[in-house]
PyMOL commands that place a pseudoatom at each C-alpha (Angstrom):
pseudoatom trace, name=CA, resn=MET, resi=1, chain=A, elem=C, hetatm=0, pos=[8.869, 140.313, 136.335]
pseudoatom trace, name=CA, resn=SER, resi=2, chain=A, elem=C, hetatm=0, pos=[8.484, 137.593, 134.008]
pseudoatom trace, name=CA, resn=THR, resi=3, chain=A, elem=C, hetatm=0, pos=[10.755, 134.430, 134.958]
pseudoatom trace, name=CA, resn=THR, resi=4, chain=A, elem=C, hetatm=0, pos=[11.409, 131.882, 132.625]
pseudoatom trace, name=CA, resn=LEU, resi=5, chain=A, elem=C, hetatm=0, pos=[11.435, 128.273, 134.157]
pseudoatom trace, name=CA, resn=ASP, resi=6, chain=A, elem=C, hetatm=0, pos=[12.642, 125.260, 132.631]
pseudoatom trace, name=CA, resn=ASP, resi=7, chain=A, elem=C, hetatm=0, pos=[10.725, 122.465, 131.755]
pseudoatom trace, name=CA, resn=ASP, resi=8, chain=A, elem=C, hetatm=0, pos=[12.691, 120.157, 133.875]
pseudoatom trace, name=CA, resn=ALA, resi=9, chain=A, elem=C, hetatm=0, pos=[12.244, 122.221, 137.133]
pseudoatom trace, name=CA, resn=ARG, resi=10, chain=A, elem=C, hetatm=0, pos=[9.406, 121.546, 140.005]
pseudoatom trace, name=CA, resn=CYS, resi=11, chain=A, elem=C, hetatm=0, pos=[6.583, 123.448, 139.027]
pseudoatom trace, name=CA, resn=PRO, resi=12, chain=A, elem=C, hetatm=0, pos=[5.600, 126.262, 141.629]
pseudoatom trace, name=CA, resn=CYS, resi=13, chain=A, elem=C, hetatm=0, pos=[2.112, 124.989, 141.913]
pseudoatom trace, name=CA, resn=GLY, resi=14, chain=A, elem=C, hetatm=0, pos=[3.194, 122.167, 144.338]
pseudoatom trace, name=CA, resn=THR, resi=15, chain=A, elem=C, hetatm=0, pos=[2.265, 118.974, 142.640]
pseudoatom trace, name=CA, resn=GLY, resi=16, chain=A, elem=C, hetatm=0, pos=[5.749, 117.629, 142.914]
pseudoatom trace, name=CA, resn=LEU, resi=17, chain=A, elem=C, hetatm=0, pos=[5.679, 117.322, 139.167]
pseudoatom trace, name=CA, resn=THR, resi=18, chain=A, elem=C, hetatm=0, pos=[8.053, 119.154, 136.631]
pseudoatom trace, name=CA, resn=LEU, resi=19, chain=A, elem=C, hetatm=0, pos=[6.586, 122.018, 134.715]
pseudoatom trace, name=CA, resn=ALA, resi=20, chain=A, elem=C, hetatm=0, pos=[6.627, 120.057, 131.663]
pseudoatom trace, name=CA, resn=GLU, resi=21, chain=A, elem=C, hetatm=0, pos=[4.663, 117.386, 133.270]
pseudoatom trace, name=CA, resn=CYS, resi=22, chain=A, elem=C, hetatm=0, pos=[2.215, 120.178, 135.156]
pseudoatom trace, name=CA, resn=CYS, resi=23, chain=A, elem=C, hetatm=0, pos=[1.460, 123.796, 134.266]
pseudoatom trace, name=CA, resn=GLY, resi=24, chain=A, elem=C, hetatm=0, pos=[3.653, 124.181, 131.623]
pseudoatom trace, name=CA, resn=SER, resi=25, chain=A, elem=C, hetatm=0, pos=[1.675, 123.493, 128.565]
pseudoatom trace, name=CA, resn=ILE, resi=26, chain=A, elem=C, hetatm=0, pos=[-1.490, 125.224, 130.188]
pseudoatom trace, name=CA, resn=LEU, resi=27, chain=A, elem=C, hetatm=0, pos=[0.798, 128.255, 130.695]
pseudoatom trace, name=CA, resn=ARG, resi=28, chain=A, elem=C, hetatm=0, pos=[1.793, 128.173, 126.794]
pseudoatom trace, name=CA, resn=GLY, resi=29, chain=A, elem=C, hetatm=0, pos=[-1.427, 127.714, 125.527]
pseudoatom trace, name=CA, resn=GLU, resi=30, chain=A, elem=C, hetatm=0, pos=[-0.813, 124.203, 123.936]
pseudoatom trace, name=CA, resn=ARG, resi=31, chain=A, elem=C, hetatm=0, pos=[-3.459, 122.549, 126.078]
pseudoatom trace, name=CA, resn=ARG, resi=32, chain=A, elem=C, hetatm=0, pos=[-6.332, 123.030, 128.248]
pseudoatom trace, name=CA, resn=ALA, resi=33, chain=A, elem=C, hetatm=0, pos=[-6.538, 122.729, 131.996]
pseudoatom trace, name=CA, resn=PRO, resi=34, chain=A, elem=C, hetatm=0, pos=[-8.908, 119.752, 132.226]
pseudoatom trace, name=CA, resn=THR, resi=35, chain=A, elem=C, hetatm=0, pos=[-10.300, 120.666, 135.893]
pseudoatom trace, name=CA, resn=ALA, resi=36, chain=A, elem=C, hetatm=0, pos=[-10.806, 123.918, 137.742]
pseudoatom trace, name=CA, resn=GLU, resi=37, chain=A, elem=C, hetatm=0, pos=[-8.352, 123.145, 140.260]
pseudoatom trace, name=CA, resn=ALA, resi=38, chain=A, elem=C, hetatm=0, pos=[-5.616, 122.520, 137.444]
pseudoatom trace, name=CA, resn=LEU, resi=39, chain=A, elem=C, hetatm=0, pos=[-6.485, 125.879, 136.038]
pseudoatom trace, name=CA, resn=MET, resi=40, chain=A, elem=C, hetatm=0, pos=[-6.099, 127.568, 139.283]
pseudoatom trace, name=CA, resn=ARG, resi=41, chain=A, elem=C, hetatm=0, pos=[-2.754, 125.358, 139.997]
pseudoatom trace, name=CA, resn=SER, resi=42, chain=A, elem=C, hetatm=0, pos=[-2.027, 127.256, 136.299]
pseudoatom trace, name=CA, resn=ARG, resi=43, chain=A, elem=C, hetatm=0, pos=[-2.862, 130.746, 137.502]
pseudoatom trace, name=CA, resn=PHE, resi=44, chain=A, elem=C, hetatm=0, pos=[-0.582, 130.187, 140.761]
pseudoatom trace, name=CA, resn=THR, resi=45, chain=A, elem=C, hetatm=0, pos=[2.340, 129.097, 139.070]
pseudoatom trace, name=CA, resn=ALA, resi=46, chain=A, elem=C, hetatm=0, pos=[1.778, 132.400, 136.356]
pseudoatom trace, name=CA, resn=PHE, resi=47, chain=A, elem=C, hetatm=0, pos=[1.629, 134.409, 139.524]
pseudoatom trace, name=CA, resn=ALA, resi=48, chain=A, elem=C, hetatm=0, pos=[4.795, 132.628, 140.558]
pseudoatom trace, name=CA, resn=VAL, resi=49, chain=A, elem=C, hetatm=0, pos=[6.671, 133.672, 137.390]
pseudoatom trace, name=CA, resn=GLY, resi=50, chain=A, elem=C, hetatm=0, pos=[4.850, 136.596, 136.524]
pseudoatom trace, name=CA, resn=ASP, resi=51, chain=A, elem=C, hetatm=0, pos=[2.812, 135.585, 133.219]
pseudoatom trace, name=CA, resn=ARG, resi=52, chain=A, elem=C, hetatm=0, pos=[0.206, 138.481, 133.045]
pseudoatom trace, name=CA, resn=ASN, resi=53, chain=A, elem=C, hetatm=0, pos=[-0.857, 136.851, 129.596]
pseudoatom trace, name=CA, resn=HIS, resi=54, chain=A, elem=C, hetatm=0, pos=[-2.043, 133.698, 130.937]
pseudoatom trace, name=CA, resn=LEU, resi=55, chain=A, elem=C, hetatm=0, pos=[-3.482, 135.305, 134.012]
pseudoatom trace, name=CA, resn=LEU, resi=56, chain=A, elem=C, hetatm=0, pos=[-5.684, 137.629, 131.688]
pseudoatom trace, name=CA, resn=ARG, resi=57, chain=A, elem=C, hetatm=0, pos=[-6.525, 135.272, 129.252]
pseudoatom trace, name=CA, resn=SER, resi=58, chain=A, elem=C, hetatm=0, pos=[-7.633, 132.304, 131.956]
pseudoatom trace, name=CA, resn=TRP, resi=59, chain=A, elem=C, hetatm=0, pos=[-9.639, 135.174, 133.920]
pseudoatom trace, name=CA, resn=HIS, resi=60, chain=A, elem=C, hetatm=0, pos=[-13.828, 135.272, 132.464]
pseudoatom trace, name=CA, resn=PRO, resi=61, chain=A, elem=C, hetatm=0, pos=[-14.252, 138.442, 130.383]
pseudoatom trace, name=CA, resn=ASP, resi=62, chain=A, elem=C, hetatm=0, pos=[-17.262, 139.689, 132.237]
pseudoatom trace, name=CA, resn=THR, resi=63, chain=A, elem=C, hetatm=0, pos=[-14.706, 139.956, 135.465]
pseudoatom trace, name=CA, resn=ARG, resi=64, chain=A, elem=C, hetatm=0, pos=[-11.979, 140.595, 134.175]
pseudoatom trace, name=CA, resn=PRO, resi=65, chain=A, elem=C, hetatm=0, pos=[-9.506, 143.790, 134.606]
pseudoatom trace, name=CA, resn=ALA, resi=66, chain=A, elem=C, hetatm=0, pos=[-8.330, 145.699, 131.748]
pseudoatom trace, name=CA, resn=ASP, resi=67, chain=A, elem=C, hetatm=0, pos=[-5.031, 145.314, 133.006]
pseudoatom trace, name=CA, resn=LEU, resi=68, chain=A, elem=C, hetatm=0, pos=[-2.959, 143.606, 135.447]
pseudoatom trace, name=CA, resn=GLY, resi=69, chain=A, elem=C, hetatm=0, pos=[-0.538, 144.996, 137.467]
pseudoatom trace, name=CA, resn=LEU, resi=70, chain=A, elem=C, hetatm=0, pos=[1.505, 142.378, 139.402]
pseudoatom trace, name=CA, resn=ASP, resi=71, chain=A, elem=C, hetatm=0, pos=[3.891, 143.331, 142.346]
pseudoatom trace, name=CA, resn=ASP, resi=72, chain=A, elem=C, hetatm=0, pos=[7.195, 142.219, 141.093]
pseudoatom trace, name=CA, resn=SER, resi=73, chain=A, elem=C, hetatm=0, pos=[8.605, 142.172, 144.769]
pseudoatom trace, name=CA, resn=MET, resi=74, chain=A, elem=C, hetatm=0, pos=[6.236, 139.720, 146.176]
pseudoatom trace, name=CA, resn=ARG, resi=75, chain=A, elem=C, hetatm=0, pos=[7.488, 136.232, 145.628]
pseudoatom trace, name=CA, resn=TRP, resi=76, chain=A, elem=C, hetatm=0, pos=[4.634, 133.120, 145.509]
pseudoatom trace, name=CA, resn=LEU, resi=77, chain=A, elem=C, hetatm=0, pos=[6.355, 130.392, 147.516]
pseudoatom trace, name=CA, resn=ARG, resi=78, chain=A, elem=C, hetatm=0, pos=[4.061, 127.535, 148.174]
pseudoatom trace, name=CA, resn=LEU, resi=79, chain=A, elem=C, hetatm=0, pos=[0.117, 126.652, 147.639]
pseudoatom trace, name=CA, resn=ASP, resi=80, chain=A, elem=C, hetatm=0, pos=[-1.909, 124.506, 149.689]
pseudoatom trace, name=CA, resn=VAL, resi=81, chain=A, elem=C, hetatm=0, pos=[-5.341, 123.209, 147.886]
pseudoatom trace, name=CA, resn=GLU, resi=82, chain=A, elem=C, hetatm=0, pos=[-7.965, 123.002, 151.127]
pseudoatom trace, name=CA, resn=SER, resi=83, chain=A, elem=C, hetatm=0, pos=[-11.038, 121.974, 149.291]
pseudoatom trace, name=CA, resn=VAL, resi=84, chain=A, elem=C, hetatm=0, pos=[-12.836, 121.425, 145.601]
pseudoatom trace, name=CA, resn=SER, resi=85, chain=A, elem=C, hetatm=0, pos=[-16.112, 121.625, 144.857]
pseudoatom trace, name=CA, resn=GLY, resi=86, chain=A, elem=C, hetatm=0, pos=[-17.338, 120.539, 141.171]
pseudoatom trace, name=CA, resn=GLY, resi=87, chain=A, elem=C, hetatm=0, pos=[-14.951, 121.832, 138.729]
pseudoatom trace, name=CA, resn=GLY, resi=88, chain=A, elem=C, hetatm=0, pos=[-14.236, 118.359, 137.169]
pseudoatom trace, name=CA, resn=PRO, resi=89, chain=A, elem=C, hetatm=0, pos=[-13.981, 117.086, 133.287]
pseudoatom trace, name=CA, resn=PHE, resi=90, chain=A, elem=C, hetatm=0, pos=[-18.104, 116.793, 133.301]
pseudoatom trace, name=CA, resn=ASP, resi=91, chain=A, elem=C, hetatm=0, pos=[-18.945, 119.793, 135.389]
pseudoatom trace, name=CA, resn=THR, resi=92, chain=A, elem=C, hetatm=0, pos=[-19.505, 123.308, 134.102]
pseudoatom trace, name=CA, resn=THR, resi=93, chain=A, elem=C, hetatm=0, pos=[-18.741, 125.167, 137.290]
pseudoatom trace, name=CA, resn=GLY, resi=94, chain=A, elem=C, hetatm=0, pos=[-16.573, 124.658, 140.460]
pseudoatom trace, name=CA, resn=THR, resi=95, chain=A, elem=C, hetatm=0, pos=[-15.024, 125.924, 143.223]
pseudoatom trace, name=CA, resn=VAL, resi=96, chain=A, elem=C, hetatm=0, pos=[-11.426, 125.840, 144.954]
pseudoatom trace, name=CA, resn=GLU, resi=97, chain=A, elem=C, hetatm=0, pos=[-10.225, 127.158, 148.153]
pseudoatom trace, name=CA, resn=PHE, resi=98, chain=A, elem=C, hetatm=0, pos=[-6.619, 127.217, 148.823]
pseudoatom trace, name=CA, resn=THR, resi=99, chain=A, elem=C, hetatm=0, pos=[-3.854, 129.098, 150.804]
pseudoatom trace, name=CA, resn=ALA, resi=100, chain=A, elem=C, hetatm=0, pos=[-1.043, 130.938, 148.874]
pseudoatom trace, name=CA, resn=PHE, resi=101, chain=A, elem=C, hetatm=0, pos=[2.211, 131.393, 150.866]
pseudoatom trace, name=CA, resn=TYR, resi=102, chain=A, elem=C, hetatm=0, pos=[4.212, 134.713, 149.607]
pseudoatom trace, name=CA, resn=ARG, resi=103, chain=A, elem=C, hetatm=0, pos=[7.073, 136.659, 150.978]
pseudoatom trace, name=CA, resn=ALA, resi=104, chain=A, elem=C, hetatm=0, pos=[7.069, 140.635, 150.367]
pseudoatom trace, name=CA, resn=GLU, resi=105, chain=A, elem=C, hetatm=0, pos=[9.279, 142.964, 151.513]
pseudoatom trace, name=CA, resn=GLY, resi=106, chain=A, elem=C, hetatm=0, pos=[10.785, 140.707, 153.624]
pseudoatom trace, name=CA, resn=ARG, resi=107, chain=A, elem=C, hetatm=0, pos=[7.749, 139.623, 155.999]
pseudoatom trace, name=CA, resn=ARG, resi=108, chain=A, elem=C, hetatm=0, pos=[5.853, 136.190, 154.668]
pseudoatom trace, name=CA, resn=GLY, resi=109, chain=A, elem=C, hetatm=0, pos=[2.419, 136.402, 154.611]
pseudoatom trace, name=CA, resn=GLN, resi=110, chain=A, elem=C, hetatm=0, pos=[-0.761, 134.087, 153.516]
pseudoatom trace, name=CA, resn=MET, resi=111, chain=A, elem=C, hetatm=0, pos=[-4.073, 134.617, 151.194]
pseudoatom trace, name=CA, resn=HIS, resi=112, chain=A, elem=C, hetatm=0, pos=[-6.817, 132.419, 151.592]
pseudoatom trace, name=CA, resn=GLU, resi=113, chain=A, elem=C, hetatm=0, pos=[-9.383, 132.352, 148.857]
pseudoatom trace, name=CA, resn=LEU, resi=114, chain=A, elem=C, hetatm=0, pos=[-12.560, 130.699, 147.636]
pseudoatom trace, name=CA, resn=SER, resi=115, chain=A, elem=C, hetatm=0, pos=[-12.150, 130.836, 143.802]
pseudoatom trace, name=CA, resn=THR, resi=116, chain=A, elem=C, hetatm=0, pos=[-15.251, 130.206, 141.438]
pseudoatom trace, name=CA, resn=PHE, resi=117, chain=A, elem=C, hetatm=0, pos=[-14.498, 128.909, 138.106]
pseudoatom trace, name=CA, resn=THR, resi=118, chain=A, elem=C, hetatm=0, pos=[-16.567, 128.084, 135.167]
pseudoatom trace, name=CA, resn=ARG, resi=119, chain=A, elem=C, hetatm=0, pos=[-16.627, 126.852, 131.491]
pseudoatom trace, name=CA, resn=LEU, resi=120, chain=A, elem=C, hetatm=0, pos=[-16.767, 129.128, 128.563]
pseudoatom trace, name=CA, resn=ASP, resi=121, chain=A, elem=C, hetatm=0, pos=[-16.358, 127.854, 125.250]
pseudoatom trace, name=CA, resn=GLY, resi=122, chain=A, elem=C, hetatm=0, pos=[-15.058, 124.296, 126.444]
pseudoatom trace, name=CA, resn=SER, resi=123, chain=A, elem=C, hetatm=0, pos=[-12.521, 125.891, 128.461]
pseudoatom trace, name=CA, resn=TRP, resi=124, chain=A, elem=C, hetatm=0, pos=[-11.968, 126.515, 132.293]
pseudoatom trace, name=CA, resn=VAL, resi=125, chain=A, elem=C, hetatm=0, pos=[-11.922, 130.559, 133.179]
pseudoatom trace, name=CA, resn=TYR, resi=126, chain=A, elem=C, hetatm=0, pos=[-11.656, 131.957, 136.706]
pseudoatom trace, name=CA, resn=VAL, resi=127, chain=A, elem=C, hetatm=0, pos=[-14.441, 133.815, 137.281]
pseudoatom trace, name=CA, resn=ASP, resi=128, chain=A, elem=C, hetatm=0, pos=[-13.916, 135.488, 141.112]
pseudoatom trace, name=CA, resn=GLY, resi=129, chain=A, elem=C, hetatm=0, pos=[-12.787, 134.848, 144.571]
pseudoatom trace, name=CA, resn=ALA, resi=130, chain=A, elem=C, hetatm=0, pos=[-13.386, 135.632, 148.164]
pseudoatom trace, name=CA, resn=VAL, resi=131, chain=A, elem=C, hetatm=0, pos=[-10.360, 136.511, 149.955]
pseudoatom trace, name=CA, resn=ASP, resi=132, chain=A, elem=C, hetatm=0, pos=[-10.237, 136.281, 153.817]
for i in range(1, 132): cmd.bond("trace and resi %d" % i, "trace and resi %d" % (i + 1))
show_as sticks, trace
zoom trace
């Protein structure tokens, strides 16, 4: 599944901004995420719209899977960022704790993760995450 969103639609990551003002240009590779949180939000948006390319491109090469299968029946509904440590414009590492809400097979669920990010060649990349 790959859903094309209108740049005027609300961004799935939950900032309240439009896709154009938020994650759209990051997903299209037109700009880098300025913070680890911005990258994490763009990755949530990529899951929501089925953008495998952005997910793989923004994943550290040491931990990135060779292929990424997404469950096309899963619908990502909401993202709550709970805490951020580091990951700012002048940092080299950071963590983002979040809960992502979804619907799959007619049931609602949630996933809680503490994600680790690092800078690689000047860009933030996802390293790994601890899911509970």
